C-alpha positions as CSV (number, residue, x, y, z in Angstrom):
1,M,0.5,0.1,-0.1
2,A,1.1,3.8,-0.7
3,T,0.7,6.5,1.5
4,G,0.3,10.1,0.6
5,T,-1.3,12.8,1.4
6,V,-4.1,14.9,-0.8
7,F,-3.6,18.1,-3.0
8,Y,-6.6,18.4,-4.1
9,F,-10.7,17.1,-4.3
10,S,-13.3,18.3,-5.7
11,K,-16.8,17.1,-3.9
12,D,-18.7,18.5,-7.7
13,K,-16.8,15.7,-9.8
14,G,-16.2,13.3,-7.0
15,M,-12.0,13.2,-8.6
16,G,-9.0,15.2,-7.6
17,V,-5.4,14.5,-5.8
18,I,-2.9,12.8,-3.6
19,K,0.6,13.8,-3.8
20,Q,2.1,10.2,-2.9
21,D,4.3,10.2,0.1
22,G,8.4,9.5,-0.7
23,D,8.6,10.7,-4.8
24,D,6.0,13.7,-4.8
25,A,4.1,11.1,-7.1
26,Q,1.0,13.0,-8.1
27,V,-2.3,10.3,-8.6
28,R,-6.2,10.5,-9.8
29,V,-8.7,10.1,-7.4
30,L,-11.9,9.3,-8.0
31,A,-14.4,9.3,-5.6
32,A,-15.3,5.7,-6.8
33,D,-11.8,4.1,-5.8
34,I,-12.9,5.4,-2.0
35,E,-13.3,2.5,0.1
36,E,-15.4,3.9,3.5
37,P,-18.9,3.6,2.0
38,E,-19.6,6.8,4.6
39,T,-16.5,9.0,3.2
40,K,-18.0,10.3,-0.1
41,H,-15.5,12.6,-0.2
42,L,-11.5,13.6,0.4
43,I,-10.4,17.1,1.8
44,T,-7.3,19.0,1.7
45,G,-4.4,17.9,3.6
46,Q,-6.3,14.1,4.5
47,K,-3.4,11.4,5.2
48,V,-4.6,8.3,2.9
49,E,-3.2,5.2,2.6
50,F,-4.1,3.4,-1.5
51,E,-2.9,1.0,-4.2
52,V,-1.0,2.4,-7.5
53,S,-2.4,1.9,-11.0
54,A,-1.0,3.0,-13.5
55,G,-3.3,4.4,-16.0
56,A,-2.9,5.3,-19.7
57,E,-2.8,8.5,-18.9
58,A,-2.1,9.0,-15.6
59,L,-1.5,7.1,-11.9
60,R,-4.5,6.5,-11.1
61,A,-5.0,6.2,-6.6
62,L,-7.7,2.7,-6.1
63,N,-9.1,1.2,-2.5
64,V,-7.9,4.9,-0.3
65,R,-8.5,4.3,2.5
66,V,-8.2,7.8,5.1
67,V,-5.9,7.0,8.1
C-alpha cells in the first residue's frame, strides 16, 4: 500500500489528486475508489493509503482509505 496526502479534491466533480509520499508523484483519485462507505469525498491535507494503478494517461489511486 502506498501512502500520501490529499492535494486537491472536488466534491462537485468527485475527483482529485493525491501527492504520494516519498516521490511526490501525483495520483488521480475518484470518489468511487474511496473504500469507506461513509466517506463520500476527501479533504485537502488528509493522509490516505491506497493502491496505485498505472493508467494510460496518469497514475490512479484505488482502494483509498483515510488514515
